Structures are given as structure tokens and as C-alpha cells.
C-alpha positions in Angstrom: -72.7 131.3 -123.8 -72.9 127.5 -124.6 -76.1 128.1 -126.5 -74.4 130.8 -128.6 -71.5 128.4 -129.2 -73.8 125.7 -130.4 -75.4 128.0 -132.9 -72.0 128.9 -134.2 -71.2 125.2 -134.7 -74.6 124.7 -136.2 -74.0 127.3 -138.8 -70.6 125.9 -139.7 -71.9 122.4 -140.0 -74.9 123.5 -142.0 -72.5 125.3 -144.4 -70.4 122.2 -144.8 -73.5 120.0 -145.3 -74.9 122.4 -147.9 -71.7 122.4 -149.8 -71.5 118.7 -149.8 -74.8 117.4 -151.1 -77.8 119.3 -152.3 -78.5 117.7 -155.7 -79.9 121.1 -156.9 -83.2 122.1 -158.5 -82.7 120.5 -161.9 -86.0 119.3 -163.3 -87.1 117.0 -166.1 -90.4 116.7 -168.0 -91.5 113.2 -167.3 -94.2 111.2 -169.2 -95.4 107.6 -169.1 -96.5 105.6 -172.1 -98.0 102.1 -171.9 -97.4 99.7 -174.8 -96.6 102.4 -177.4 -97.9 101.4 -180.8 -99.8 98.4 -179.5 -103.6 98.4 -179.0 -103.6 95.6 -176.5 -102.9 95.1 -172.7 -102.1 91.4 -173.1 -98.4 92.2 -172.4 -96.7 95.0 -170.4 -94.2 97.5 -171.7 -93.9 100.9 -170.0 -91.9 103.7 -171.5 -90.8 106.5 -169.0 -89.4 109.5 -170.9 -87.6 112.1 -168.8 -86.6 115.1 -170.9 -84.1 117.6 -169.7 -82.7 120.8 -171.3 -80.7 119.1 -174.0 -80.9 115.4 -173.1 -83.3 112.5 -172.3 -83.3 109.5 -170.0 -85.4 106.7 -171.3 -86.5 103.9 -168.9 -88.2 101.0 -170.7 -89.8 98.5 -168.2 -91.3 95.3 -169.3 -92.5 91.9 -168.0 -92.3 90.3 -171.4 -90.2 87.4 -170.2 -88.0 88.3 -167.3 -88.9 91.6 -165.6 -86.3 94.1 -167.1 -85.6 97.8 -167.3 -83.6 99.3 -170.0 -81.9 102.7 -169.4 -81.0 104.7 -172.5 -79.4 108.1 -172.2 -79.4 110.4 -175.2 -77.9 113.8 -175.8 -81.1 115.0 -177.4 -84.3 116.5 -176.0 -86.4 114.9 -178.8 -85.1 111.3 -179.0 -87.9 108.8 -179.4 -88.5 105.1 -178.6 -89.5 102.6 -181.3 -90.9 99.1 -180.9 -91.5 96.5 -183.6 -94.1 94.4 -181.8 -94.2 91.6 -184.3 -90.5 91.0 -183.8 -90.6 91.7 -180.0 -93.2 89.0 -179.4 -91.5 86.5 -181.7 -88.9 83.9 -180.7 -86.1 86.1 -182.1 -86.7 89.6 -180.7 -83.3 91.0 -181.6 -83.6 94.6 -182.9 -87.2 95.0 -181.9 -86.5 98.0 -179.6 -84.4 101.0 -180.6 -84.1 104.7 -180.0 -83.7 107.4 -182.6 -81.7 109.2 -183.6 -79.1 106.5 -182.9 -76.3 109.1 -183.1 -77.7 110.8 -179.9 -77.3 107.7 -177.7 -74.4 108.1 -175.3 -75.1 105.3 -172.9 -77.3 102.2 -172.4 -77.6 99.5 -169.7 -80.1 97.0 -168.4 -81.2 95.6 -165.0 -82.9 92.2 -165.1 -84.8 90.8 -162.0 -84.2 87.2 -162.8 -85.0 84.8 -159.9 -86.3 84.6 -156.3 -84.5 82.0 -154.2 -86.1 80.4 -151.1 -83.9 78.5 -148.7 -84.0 77.1 -145.2 -82.4 79.6 -142.9 -82.4 77.5 -139.7 -78.6 77.2 -139.6 -77.8 80.6 -141.0 -79.6 83.4 -142.9 -76.5 83.9 -144.9 -77.2 82.7 -148.5 -73.6 81.8 -149.2 -73.6 79.4 -146.2 -76.7 77.5 -147.4 -76.2 73.9 -148.5 -77.6 72.6 -151.8 -80.2 70.7 -149.8 -81.4 73.9 -148.1 -82.9 75.3 -151.2 -86.5 74.9 -152.4 -87.2 75.0 -156.2 -86.3 78.5 -157.5 -88.9 80.9 -158.6 -87.9 81.9 -162.2 -89.6 85.3 -162.8 -89.6 84.7 -166.5 -92.3 82.0 -166.0 -94.6 84.2 -163.9 -98.0 85.4 -165.1 -98.1 89.2 -165.0 -101.3 91.1 -164.7 -102.1 94.0 -167.0 -100.8 97.5 -166.1 -104.3 98.9 -166.8 -105.6 100.2 -163.5 -102.1 100.0 -162.0 -100.6 103.0 -163.8 -100.9 106.5 -162.4 -99.6 109.1 -164.9 -100.1 112.0 -162.4 -98.1 110.3 -159.6 -95.7 108.8 -162.1 -96.1 105.3 -160.7 -96.8 101.9 -162.0 -97.1 98.4 -160.5 -96.2 95.2 -162.3 -97.8 92.3 -160.3 -97.4 88.7 -161.0 -97.7 85.2 -159.6 -96.0 81.8 -160.1 -97.6 78.4 -160.6 -95.9 76.6 -157.8 -97.7 73.2 -157.1 -97.5 73.8 -153.4 -99.9 76.6 -153.7 -97.5 79.3 -152.5 -99.2 81.9 -154.7 -102.8 80.9 -154.0 -103.2 84.2 -152.1 -99.9 85.8 -152.8 -98.0 87.8 -155.5 -94.7 89.4 -156.4 -94.6 93.0 -157.5 -92.3 95.6 -158.9 -93.5 99.1 -158.0 -92.0 101.7 -160.2 -91.8 105.5 -159.4 -90.4 108.2 -161.7 -89.1 111.5 -160.5 -89.1 114.9 -162.2 -87.0 116.7 -159.6 -84.7 116.3 -156.6 -86.3 115.5 -153.3 -86.5 112.9 -150.5 -89.0 110.0 -150.4 -91.6 110.0 -147.6 -91.7 106.2 -147.1 -88.7 104.3 -145.6 -85.9 104.0 -146.5 -86.4 107.7 -147.5 -84.2 107.8 -150.5 -82.6 111.1 -151.6 -83.3 111.1 -155.3 -82.8 113.4 -158.3 -84.4 114.0 -161.6 -81.9 111.6 -163.1 -83.2 108.6 -161.1 -86.3 106.4 -160.6 -87.2 103.9 -157.9 -88.2 100.3 -158.0 -89.6 98.4 -155.0 -89.6 94.6 -155.0 -92.6 93.4 -153.0 -93.6 89.9 -151.8 -97.1 89.9 -150.4 -98.9 86.8 -149.1 -96.6 84.3 -150.8 -96.7 81.2 -148.5 -93.3 80.0 -147.3 -92.4 76.4 -148.0 -90.7 75.9 -144.7 -90.8 77.1 -141.1 -87.5 79.1 -141.4 -87.6 80.2 -145.0 -85.4 83.0 -146.2 -85.7 84.7 -149.6 -83.2 86.2 -151.9 -83.4 88.1 -155.2 -81.1 87.6 -158.1 -80.3 90.7 -160.2 -78.5 90.5 -163.6 -77.0 93.6 -165.3 -75.9 94.3 -168.8 -73.3 97.0 -169.1 -72.7 99.1 -172.2 -70.2 97.8 -174.7 -66.7 97.8 -173.3 -67.8 98.8 -169.7 -68.2 96.9 -166.5 -70.1 97.1 -163.2 -68.6 97.5 -159.7 -70.2 96.9 -156.3 -69.4 99.5 -153.7 -70.3 100.0 -150.0 -70.7 103.4 -148.4 -70.9 104.0 -144.7 -72.7 106.8 -143.0 -73.3 108.1 -139.5 -76.6 109.8 -140.4 -79.2 107.9 -138.4 -82.3 110.1 -138.9 -83.9 108.9 -142.1 -83.3 105.2 -141.7 -82.5 104.6 -138.0 -79.9 101.9 -137.3 -79.0 101.5 -141.0 -75.5 102.7 -141.7 -74.7 101.2 -145.1 -75.6 102.2 -148.6 -74.7 99.7 -151.4 -74.2 100.8 -155.0 -73.9 98.9 -158.2 -72.2 101.4 -160.5 -70.9 101.3 -164.0 -67.2 102.0 -164.6 -67.2 104.0 -167.8 -64.8 103.5 -170.7 -62.2 106.2 -171.4 -64.0 109.2 -172.9 -67.4 107.8 -171.9 -70.2 110.4 -171.4 -71.4 109.0 -168.1 -72.5 106.0 -166.0 -75.5 104.4 -164.4 -76.2 103.2 -160.9 -78.4 100.9 -158.8 -78.4 102.2 -155.2 -80.0 100.7 -152.1 -79.8 100.7 -148.3 -79.2 97.4 -146.5 -82.8 97.3 -145.2 -86.1 95.8 -146.3 -89.5 96.2 -144.5 -92.2 93.8 -143.3 -95.1 96.3 -143.6 -96.6 98.3 -146.4 -96.6 101.4 -144.2 -93.3 100.7 -142.6 -92.0 102.0 -139.3 -88.7 101.6 -137.7 -89.7 98.4 -135.9 -90.6 96.8 -139.3 -87.0 96.9 -140.5 -85.6 93.6 -141.9 -81.9 93.3 -142.5 -80.8 92.6 -146.0 -77.4 91.3 -147.1 -75.8 91.4 -150.5 -73.1 89.1 -151.9 -70.0 89.5 -154.1 -70.6 90.5 -157.7 -70.5 87.5 -160.1 -69.0 88.2 -163.4 -67.6 84.9 -164.7 -69.5 82.9 -167.3 -72.7 85.0 -166.8 -75.5 84.9 -169.3 -78.6 87.0 -169.8 -81.8 85.3 -168.7 -84.1 84.6 -171.6 -86.5 85.9 -172.8 -85.8 89.6 -171.9 -86.3 92.9 -173.6 -82.5 93.3 -173.1 -82.1 90.9 -176.0 -84.5 93.0 -178.1 -82.3 96.1 -177.6 -78.8 94.8 -177.3 -79.1 91.8 -179.6 -79.2 88.0 -179.1 -75.4 87.7 -178.8 -74.9 90.5 -176.3 -72.7 88.3 -174.0 -69.9 88.6 -176.6 -69.2 92.3 -176.2 -71.2 93.5 -173.2 -70.3 93.2 -169.5 -72.7 90.8 -167.8 -72.7 90.6 -164.0 -75.1 89.3 -161.3 -75.6 90.1 -157.6 -77.8 88.3 -155.0 -79.6 90.1 -152.2 -81.1 88.2 -149.3 -83.6 89.3 -146.7 -83.8 88.5 -143.0 -81.4 87.8 -140.2 -80.8 84.8 -138.0 -83.1 86.0 -135.2 -85.7 87.6 -137.5 -88.9 85.8 -138.6 -90.6 88.9 -139.9 -91.8 87.3 -143.2 -93.1 84.2 -141.5 -95.1 86.3 -139.1 -96.4 89.1 -141.4 -96.3 87.6 -145.0 -94.9 90.9 -146.4 -91.5 92.1 -147.7 -90.5 95.2 -149.5 -87.1 96.2 -150.7 -86.4 99.3 -152.7 -83.6 100.6 -154.9 -82.8 103.7 -157.0 -81.9 103.3 -160.7 -80.5 106.2 -162.6 -78.0 107.9 -164.8 -74.9 109.8 -163.8 -73.5 110.1 -160.2 -75.6 108.4 -157.5 -77.2 110.8 -155.0 -75.1 111.3 -151.9 -76.6 111.8 -148.5 -75.2 114.5 -146.2 -75.7 115.3 -142.5 -79.4 115.8 -141.8 -80.7 118.8 -139.8 -81.2 116.5 -136.8 -77.7 115.2 -136.9 -76.2 118.6 -137.4 -78.1 119.8 -134.4 -76.9 117.0 -132.2 -73.3 117.6 -133.3 -73.7 121.3 -132.7 -74.8 120.7 -129.2 -72.1 118.1 -128.6 -69.3 120.2 -130.0 -70.7 123.6 -128.9 -69.8 123.3 -125.2 -66.2 122.3 -125.6 -65.7 125.0 -128.2 -67.2 127.7 -126.0 -65.1 126.6 -123.0 -62.0 126.8 -125.1 -63.0 130.3 -126.3 -63.8 131.5 -122.8 -60.6 130.0 -121.4 -58.6 131.8 -124.1 -60.3 135.1 -123.4 -59.7 134.7 -119.7 -56.0 134.0 -120.2 -55.7 137.0 -122.5 -57.5 139.3 -120.1 -55.3 138.1 -117.2 -52.2 138.8 -119.2 -53.4 142.2 -120.1 -54.1 142.9 -116.5 -50.6 141.8 -115.4 -48.9 143.9 -118.0 -51.0 147.0 -117.0 -49.5 146.7 -113.4 -46.0 146.2 -114.5 -43.4 148.9 -113.8 -40.2 148.8 -115.8 -36.9 148.7 -113.9 -34.7 151.7 -114.4 
């Protein structure tokens, strides 16, 4: 009987989980184009075009200046990207990138990966508690040398890797590099590598990787600064979601989301979504988990790092009428020396348009809950039936008094 009760609970929980979260079978036709209109690999600009039934999501990634991704959503299945390379590579790139027809554009945003901080984490791994003297010179990613995407672009797997190195006099990058590994998706599924994101056809993934970069101290911690540009009149908000689902990323119970708050009548929003975990191995297992911490969103007196393709699309004076915000994400805990030991760090995030994917109870968790809840439910049902049977038996022996 307890087994039967567990299966009843399992069915009910599966029904609830199914109603809550399958992102559906919506598909997009995805294509990758490297340096469109330019017969050179001296610079990197990657156009990911994800075409739906009557709309298109354009992702424009580039390491021309600061590593940046533009997200442009259009209500057209035939909208096209245009690049004026002469203007883009000049000192005044405003207007060099645009999408036509302009009337089809419903939403635009940018995510800029600006800096990598290194600081002494002896006293605390918390970035906000570090003193000015704890910081080493900042790695400004706009000053990095980025290798060509040729040989690092896989149009079948829909992946690309932007790999660069700094010129630190200490020799930190003698055998090391920083990479942004980009993955596009044509349908809804779940990633195989940790943190096993649930993604949709409206999203893509970026992994920030530090590999072989020599720390400048015995207790170095690293942090990434991310700057965002919100569409005219909008703003970004940083949210935290808690979960009890412990199957896909064991011991990680928090999902952070940087979401746009749309204007009245806006057609939609964008998101940057990540779990509070990084990993110290390329083929990560549970034991390779590194805690990551994010800090309050900074919105006061923020400017866009220069140069960036965000200026080529939004204009040189975008700070006047666009929402600019920044968030810092640090890696490592007080008792974790994973990077010092292994020389590798990978942190991943989803970038997309619309509502962020939402995890639901996994089959494993549903099964555990079913077993845990099944026995009490069955005992309750058996007890109720026993009481009812007893009452029926008593009533059958009762003789009315004349």
C-alpha cells in the first residue's frame, strides 16, 4: 500500500511540475556570421541570428574594445544586421551598427564585460570588505589582445570562443588567458555541463573562463565587473530566486537574475541569469564547485566603458537617455583556494529575451517527495477507511428501541 500511495503522490507532483515549467518546444533557426561584410580576421564581430515564426533575436558579440554583446529583438523574420566597418573602426563609431527595418525593432540592450579585479582575500573573500590596499592593478578587458575567431567558431555546434590575454608586467598571462565561450540555442533543453542551465530558444549562454593566469598573491581572489545598457526609458533590477531542487547543481540553492523592467506598453524584456557557483575544472564535477557572490546593483553616475560596440549601436551619448548599471561578481570563499591550486575558473550565465527560464522540480526530487509524502498519505487513507468500516459494522449490529 505505501508503494501505491507513493505513486499517487508522484503522479500529482509530476502534474504540478509539468504545469509549472516546461518551456515548450518552440524552435528558432539559428545561424552564425563572422565579421559580416569584412574580408579580414584582424578583429572579431560575431552575429548570431535566431529567427522565429514572425520575429528575430540578434546577438552581436565583439571584442572590438571591451567584450560586449548587443541583444536586438525585432518583430520581423527577415530583419538584417548592417555594419559600417570604416566608422566602427574609427575613433567615433556612433551609428556604425544598425538593424533594418528600424520599425521592426521592439527592444535593445547591451551587456559589457568590463574588468577583472584581483584582490587579497586573506581577511575576507567578500569584495565589499576589501581595503584599497588589498587590490592589485585592475585588468581592463578593453586593453586585452584578442585572438581571431578563426578556428574557434563551430557553426554546427553553434559555439564560439573569444580568447585574449593582458600585458601585465608581472607575467601573469605568460601561460594564461581569459575567454568568453558563447553558445547559441535553437530549442529548449538542459545543458549537460554544470551548472546544467535550463535554456530556451530565446536565450544563449556565455562562459567566462580564466585559465592559467598566474595570481599575483598567495590568497588572490578574482571578480568580474559587468556593465549593462538598458533600452531607452527602462532600467535593470537584480533579483534572487531560491530553490530546493538539488539534483542539477548539488548544494546550490540560489539563482540570480539581472532583468530589465520594461516601460509601460513595452513589448518585452531581457535577462542575464546565473547560479551562484563557478567551477575549478573544465570538466567540472560536484567537488569542483567554487562559491560565487554578487553585490548590489550600481546605478549612480555609471558610464559605459570605451571603446565598445554599444556606442556604435546606441550612440556616443547613450548615458543621457539610457539606463546604465553595473554589478560585480566575485569567485571563491574564505576557505577555498581552488584557483590557487588548479589555475582554472569557469562561470556561466544565460542571456536572452523575454521571461527567464524557470526551473521546476526534477524527476529525482519529485520521487524523493513522493516517497516522503506517500507513507503519511497512505496511513491517513487507511485510517480513514478503517474508521468508516468500523462505523458501518457498528451500525449494522444496532437494533432500534421500540
